[in-house]
Every structure is written in structure tokens, then in C-alpha cells.
N, C-alpha and C positions, 0 to 999 in steps of 0.2 A: 777076937775078944777086944782088942784095942780099938778097932773100927766101931764097935758097939758103944764103947765109952765115949769116943769122939762124937758119935751121933747124939748122945745125951749132953755132952759138954763141948760143943764145937769151938768155943773160944778159949779152951783150956791150954795155957802155954806149956805146962809140963807134958801133957799128952801129945800135943802137936809136935813138940820137939822130939819126943820119943819116936813118934811115927816117922817124922822126916829123917831122923838118924837111922832108923831101921831101913827105910827106903834107900838111903845113901849107901849103907853097908851092903845091901842086896843088889846094888847097881841100878836101881830105879831112880836115876838122877833127875829126870824131868818131873816126876811125881814129887820127889823131895823138894825140888825148887818151887813148884807150885804151892805146896803146903807152906813152905817158908815165906813165900811172897804174901800169902794170906795172913800169916802170923805177924809179919812185919807191919802190916797196916794197923794192927791192934796194939803191938808192942814194939814201936820203932827203936827204942833205945836199949833193949834187952841185950846184954853182952853175950849170953849163951846163944841166942838166936843169931846174932851177927857172926859169931864164931862158926856156927854150923853152916851158915850161908857161905862163908869163905871156903870151908872144906868142900862143900858141894860144887862151888864155882871152880875150885882148883881141879877137881875130878872131871869137870866138864870143859876144862881148858879155857875158862873165862878169866884168866888172870891179867 
């Protein structure tokens, strides 16, 4: 369902953050990081995005 919404609204920050967080929680860290990198190009100063990137990077040992 979420993928369908993202197909129709690919630049949606809330949907993108939700998808990346679900990917992070399920262990799909590379996919989460790729989604976050795409969102970062569109929303470079969003604090929620930056916070989620830190969480993903910490799980990937990129500290």
C-alpha cells in the first residue's frame, strides 16, 4: 500500500520518511539509506530526515 502511495507522490516527505523508517526497522538498511539520500536532495534541512539518517548510519556502523 505504501509503495502505491509513493508511486503517486514520489516527492512526499512524510511518505518517504515512513518508508525509510520501516525499512530501517526491518533491517533493510541499504534501501533505507538510498531512500533517505533521495529525500535529502529535495529536503536538505529537514530535521526529521537528518535524524533518521543518523539512526540508519549508526545501524550501518557509519559513525
